[in-house]
LODONU-512501 format. One record per residue (C-alpha): x, y, z; residue in one letter. Coordinates in steps of 0.25 Angstrom, whole numbers, padded with zeros to 4 digits, always signed. Layout:
N
XYZA...
This chain:
541
+0392+0338+0486M+0397+0345+0473S+0396+0360+0470D+0386+0358+0461L+0378+0353+0469D+0379+0362+0482R+0376+0373+0473K+0363+0364+0468N+0361+0364+0483N+0361+0380+0486N+0354+0381+0476E+0341+0374+0480N+0343+0379+0493L+0340+0394+0487N+0327+0387+0483L+0322+0384+0494M+0327+0399+0501S+0319+0409+0501E+0325+0419+0494S+0335+0414+0480S+0346+0422+0484A+0353+0415+0495P+0358+0426+0508D+0370+0419+0513L+0383+0412+0508H+0392+0404+0516I+0402+0394+0513N+0404+0380+0518I+0420+0376+0516K+0420+0381+0503G+0404+0379+0498V+0395+0392+0497P+0382+0389+0502F+0372+0402+0498H+0361+0402+0510L+0348+0407+0513H+0350+0413+0528K+0336+0413+0531E+0338+0398+0527M+0348+0396+0538L+0341+0404+0548A+0329+0394+0547K+0335+0383+0554R+0348+0390+0562S+0348+0396+0572S+0359+0404+0571K+0357+0410+0560V+0344+0415+0563S+0352+0420+0576L+0363+0427+0567L+0353+0431+0555L+0343+0438+0565E+0355+0444+0570R+0359+0450+0557N+0375+0444+0558E+0376+0439+0543I+0392+0438+0545D+0389+0431+0557E+0384+0421+0549L+0389+0419+0539R+0402+0417+0548L+0393+0408+0557F+0391+0399+0544L+0403+0399+0539R+0408+0390+0553E+0400+0380+0553I+0407+0367+0549E+0402+0357+0540A+0405+0352+0526D+0397+0359+0516P+0389+0346+0512E+0382+0347+0526T+0380+0362+0527F+0372+0360+0514E+0365+0350+0523L+0361+0361+0532I+0359+0370+0524V+0347+0362+0516R+0341+0359+0529F+0339+0372+0531C+0332+0376+0518Y+0323+0366+0522G+0330+0353+0516Y+0321+0342+0528E+0329+0329+0521K+0344+0331+0523L+0357+0320+0523K+0361+0317+0538F+0372+0307+0540S+0383+0303+0550S+0392+0311+0542D+0385+0325+0541N+0376+0324+0555I+0385+0329+0562V+0391+0341+0556S+0375+0344+0552V+0372+0343+0568L+0384+0353+0570C+0380+0364+0559I+0363+0363+0564A+0369+0367+0579Y+0379+0375+0575Y+0369+0384+0569L+0357+0380+0580G+0349+0372+0569M+0340+0368+0582T+0324+0367+0583D+0322+0379+0592E+0325+0385+0581H+0319+0376+0570S+0312+0365+0569S+0317+0350+0564N+0330+0358+0563N+0343+0351+0558L+0351+0350+0573L+0338+0340+0576G+0339+0333+0563K+0352+0331+0564A+0351+0326+0580S+0343+0316+0576E+0348+0310+0564F+0359+0308+0574L+0354+0301+0584E+0345+0293+0575V+0355+0290+0565R+0368+0291+0567V+0371+0289+0583L+0366+0277+0582P+0375+0269+0574C+0389+0267+0577W+0397+0270+0564N+0386+0284+0562E+0390+0288+0574T+0406+0288+0572V+0404+0292+0559I+0396+0305+0564A+0407+0308+0573L+0417+0308+0565R+0409+0318+0553S+0410+0328+0563G+0427+0328+0568T+0428+0342+0562K+0418+0348+0571S+0419+0342+0583L+0418+0356+0589D+0404+0357+0585K+0400+0343+0588L+0406+0345+0602A+0397+0359+0602D+0386+0349+0598V+0386+0338+0607G+0388+0325+0596L+0402+0325+0598V+0398+0317+0616D+0387+0313+0606L+0395+0305+0596F+0405+0300+0606F+0394+0295+0618D+0386+0289+0608T+0397+0281+0603L+0403+0276+0617I+0388+0272+0620E+0389+0262+0607K+0403+0256+0610A+0399+0254+0623S+0389+0245+0618Y+0397+0239+0607D+0414+0243+0610P+0416+0237+0597R+0411+0249+0591L+0421+0257+0596L+0430+0259+0583D+0431+0273+0580L+0445+0276+0571I+0435+0285+0561T+0434+0296+0572I+0445+0307+0570P+0455+0308+0584L+0446+0320+0589R+0434+0312+0591L+0440+0297+0595Y+0449+0299+0607E+0437+0307+0615P+0426+0296+0611L+0437+0286+0615M+0440+0292+0629I+0424+0294+0632L+0424+0278+0626A+0435+0277+0638V+0427+0285+0648K+0415+0276+0648S+0420+0263+0654S+0409+0257+0643S+0418+0253+0631I+0428+0242+0636P+0445+0245+0634A+0447+0235+0625E+0436+0243+0615Y+0443+0256+0617I+0456+0250+0615V+0454+0245+0601S+0445+0257+0596S+0458+0266+0601V+0468+0256+0592C+0459+0256+0581K+0460+0272+0581Y+0477+0272+0580A+0478+0262+0571K+0468+0270+0562K+0474+0284+0565W+0488+0281+0569V+0494+0267+0566F+0488+0267+0551D+0485+0282+0549S+0495+0289+0538E+0506+0296+0541E+0504+0308+0538R+0493+0311+0551F+0503+0311+0558L+0499+0322+0567G+0484+0314+0568Q+0492+0301+0571K+0499+0307+0584K+0486+0312+0590E+0480+0299+0588A+0491+0291+0594I+0491+0300+0606E+0475+0300+0609A+0476+0283+0606V+0486+0284+0618E+0476+0291+0627R+0465+0282+0623L+0470+0269+0625L+0470+0261+0640P+0483+0258+0648H+0479+0243+0651K+0488+0233+0650R+0484+0225+0636G+0471+0232+0631L+0479+0236+0620I+0487+0230+0610T+0505+0230+0613C+0504+0232+0597E+0494+0244+0598F+0504+0250+0609L+0515+0248+0602F+0512+0254+0590E+0506+0266+0597S+0518+0267+0604L+0524+0269+0590K+0516+0278+0583H+0517+0285+0595S+0533+0288+0596I+0531+0290+0580W+0521+0300+0580L+0528+0307+0590E+0515+0307+0600A+0516+0312+0615S+0524+0306+0625S+0511+0302+0632E+0505+0294+0622C+0519+0286+0618R+0521+0285+0634N+0508+0279+0635G+0510+0267+0625F+0522+0265+0632E+0515+0263+0645I+0504+0257+0639R+0517+0246+0634I+0524+0245+0642S+0511+0236+0652K+0512+0225+0641Q+0524+0223+0632V+0522+0209+0637D+0509+0209+0628M+0519+0213+0616A+0521+0205+0603K+0532+0205+0597P+0527+0212+0584K+0522+0221+0593D+0535+0228+0599L+0540+0226+0585K+0530+0239+0583I+0540+0247+0593L+0555+0245+0585S+0549+0247+0569R+0549+0261+0562G+0541+0271+0557Y+0535+0272+0542G+0543+0263+0533E+0552+0256+0546K+0538+0254+0552A+0543+0237+0550E+0556+0238+0554S+0563+0236+0568F+0569+0251+0570E+0572+0254+0587D+0568+0246+0599I+0570+0257+0608K+0553+0257+0609L+0554+0240+0613V+0562+0245+0621K+0554+0255+0627T+0541+0248+0629V+0550+0234+0635V+0558+0247+0645T+0542+0253+0648S+0537+0238+0652F+0547+0234+0659Y+0547+0248+0667S+0529+0245+0669Y+0531+0232+0675Y+0544+0234+0685E+0534+0243+0691N+0525+0232+0692Q+0521+0224+0704D+0521+0210+0699S+0529+0197+0700E+0523+0194+0685D+0535+0194+0676V+0526+0187+0665S+0527+0202+0659H+0541+0199+0657F+0543+0186+0653V+0535+0192+0641K+0542+0204+0640V+0554+0195+0638A+0548+0184+0627K+0543+0198+0620L+0556+0204+0617L+0563+0191+0615E+0552+0189+0604E+0554+0202+0599F+0567+0203+0599L+0567+0188+0587V+0558+0197+0580L+0567+0208+0578A+0577+0203+0574A+0574+0196+0563S+0570+0211+0561E+0584+0214+0551V+0581+0229+0551S+0583+0228+0567L+0598+0233+0571K+0607+0224+0579L+0608+0235+0590E+0593+0237+0591A+0592+0221+0590F+0602+0219+0605V+0596+0229+0612E+0582+0221+0610L+0588+0210+0613A+0595+0214+0625E+0578+0220+0630M+0574+0206+0626A+0586+0199+0636V+0585+0209+0647A+0569+0207+0647S+0572+0191+0649S+0583+0193+0661Q+0577+0184+0670G+0562+0181+0666I+0565+0174+0652L+0572+0161+0655T+0579+0158+0642Y+0585+0169+0629S+0580+0160+0618D+0572+0175+0613G+0584+0182+0614I+0591+0169+0605Y+0583+0169+0594R+0582+0185+0594G+0598+0186+0592I+0595+0172+0582D+0584+0182+0572V+0594+0195+0573F+0607+0189+0566L+0598+0178+0557E+0593+0193+0551S+0605+0199+0553H+0613+0191+0547R+0624+0201+0544Y+0629+0205+0558L+0644+0200+0559T+0649+0194+0570E+0651+0206+0580S+0636+0210+0579E+0629+0194+0579K+0638+0195+0595M+0633+0209+0599E+0618+0202+0593V+0621+0190+0603C+0625+0197+0616K+0613+0199+0620V+0611+0181+0620L+0611+0175+0634E+0617+0161+0631C+0614+0155+0643S+0599+0160+0645K+0597+0150+0629L+0589+0136+0632S+0594+0124+0628Q+0586+0124+0614E+0590+0140+0612G+0605+0137+0614C+0602+0123+0605E+0600+0136+0594Q+0609+0144+0597A+0622+0137+0597G+0617+0130+0583K+0615+0145+0579N+0626+0148+0567Q+0618+0165+0568R+0626+0166+0581L+0642+0170+0584P+0648+0159+0588L+0651+0165+0602R+0639+0162+0604I+0635+0152+0600V+0645+0146+0609V+0638+0152+0623Q+0625+0146+0620V+0633+0132+0618L+0639+0134+0633F+0624+0140+0637A+0620+0126+0630S+0631+0115+0639Q+0626+0123+0652L+0613+0123+0650Q+0613+0107+0647I+0622+0106+0660R+0614+0115+0670D+0601+0105+0661T+0610+0094+0666V+0613+0097+0679A+0596+0100+0681K+0592+0087+0677E+0602+0080+0687I+0600+0089+0698K+0582+0085+0695G+0585+0070+0695I+0594+0071+0708E+0583+0080+0716E+0571+0069+0711K+0581+0057+0716V+0583+0065+0729D+0569+0068+0733E+0566+0054+0728E+0575+0048+0738E+0570+0059+0749G+0555+0054+0747E+0562+0040+0749E+0568+0041+0765E+0554+0051+0766E+0547+0039+0766E+0557+0030+0774E+0557+0042+0787I+0542+0040+0785G+0542+0026+0791V+0548+0031+0802W+0538+0041+0805S+0528+0031+0805D+0536+0022+0815E+0536+0034+0823D+0522+0038+0823E+0519+0022+0826M+0527+0024+0841E+0520+0038+0843K+0505+0031+0839M+0507+0018+0848S+0512+0024+0860N+0501+0033+0861K+0492+0021+0859L+0498+0015+0869L+0496+0028+0879G+0482+0029+0876L+0483+0012+0878E+0473+0009+0866I+0468-0004+0865E+0472-0006+0852N+0485-0001+0852H+0491-0012+0847E+0484-0014+0834C+0487-0001+0832V+0503-0001+0833V+0501-0013+0823H+0491-0005+0813R+0506+0008+0813L+0515-0004+0811K+0510-0014+0801K+0508+0002+0794K+0523+0006+0798T+0527-0010+0792K+0520-0006+0778K+0526+0006+0777K+0541+0001+0778K+0540-0011+0768K+0536+0002+0757K+0550+0008+0752K+0551+0016+0739T+0560+0015+0730I+0567+0027+0727S+0570+0032+0712V+0584+0033+0716W+0583+0019+0720R+0577+0016+0709Q+0587+0024+0700V+0597+0016+0706K+0592+0000+0703R+0589+0006+0689K+0604+0007+0688F+0608-0003+0695G+0612+0002+0707C+0600-0008+0716L+0595-0022+0711T+0588-0025+0725S+0589-0021+0739P+0597-0032+0743S+0608-0030+0733S+0608-0014+0733V+0620-0011+0743D+0627-0023+0736A+0626-0019+0722S+0624-0003+0722C+0635+0004+0716T+0631+0017+0717C+0634+0027+0728D+0619+0029+0733V+0619+0021+0747K+0607+0018+0754K+0594+0025+0762T+0595+0016+0776K+0583+0015+0781K+0579+0022+0795K+0577+0011+0807K+0563+0012+0811I+0561+0009+0828H+0548+0001+0829H+0543+0005+0845F+0535-0008+0842Y+0541-0023+0843K
């Protein structure tokens, strides 16, 4: 509202008064108001009381302490002068309520007073709508103490939490100042009616707006925000993305947040490093400002990896899947970091040693380490031969796969000494592979011959069983004894006729060592002797 409009309004107010001469002059944030004490006293119980005591100086001081903008105060004055049609909105209703409460504009002092009208508007037009409630709450930031005195803070909080309980997706409160946001979210957590993932989502959005994307000139506010974010986040594994946790830890260090804040993020990260991606680890190694996209330091990466191993070593579990994932993660991150020209030789070697240490006893092959070395040599072609050897000292050639050995043996970027070591390791692998295959064939042959021998022994067992049964039948003087014995003999003879030819005998026949059963001894030139059959003793003639 312009000064001319405000002057005209003041003149209109003067015309409505019983006396044409104002007797009360005050300034609200530099804007003068010329009022009549009696008009204010009709609606305000506190103004009326001060006038009864004739405390004019106290009255002026009392009115100067009103926390309101000139537009809102003018709305209050117009109501005192008889204007019933007031323009309430979500932006001014909180301020109107606070002033009406401060002045004592209750129905006990004057019927149909301002406090009742404003309260009705709040309940009917503001609180039923989420967005309007948020706007009204945000408008009262400058007078939080007054809001608390009136009881509006609790009313707004209870309303928002109740609505979020029915629809958690509404929990988007990034426009609310931190002084209101943190206590509201604490109540949301305690209510247990809102799922944790929605609370996490709200906190992450708040951090992104007020910490990650906020201008650097608001460093003090960003520090307060990141510390509040850490206090609000749950500790449960997997609820928060690794990307957000790494970003938060990075900013907490940059903003020099409290040690409790930094340690809180490190503890959460230590539980779920195995869930991270290589690009997440890149967040920890990049610089600040203009260097935000370059690799500056890997100390923070080393810190979180160390925290991860410290955490899981204290866990009573035989599950090694976490360690396998972290070992693979570090190898993949090594390849990603190696492509950065800004990554120094010392930092690469330190990172490679960390990846090698994490894979000891966990990963069978070290192909990931080789790929990282290859990429680093490709992106750092200015390295001398001695520097290349320094890079390659972390490579265990004996742990390269056959495919890795084949690629490394042809790699012209590797020092010649390393290539020789790779070729030697490749020859050893070939020798071991052939030896294993030969051993496997021999074990298979021995197993098949053993099965043949067991079957022949089984015939003897049947004969022995037949003898026992025959003696038992004779002892009992069973009439059909001879019939039973005859059937047992017949069964045994049939089984004796079945001869299984082993795989080894088939192999010998294939290569000409066996031609026919009658010519085995005469024509066989191999050193394998024919298996002797065990004699079968017949007890029945």
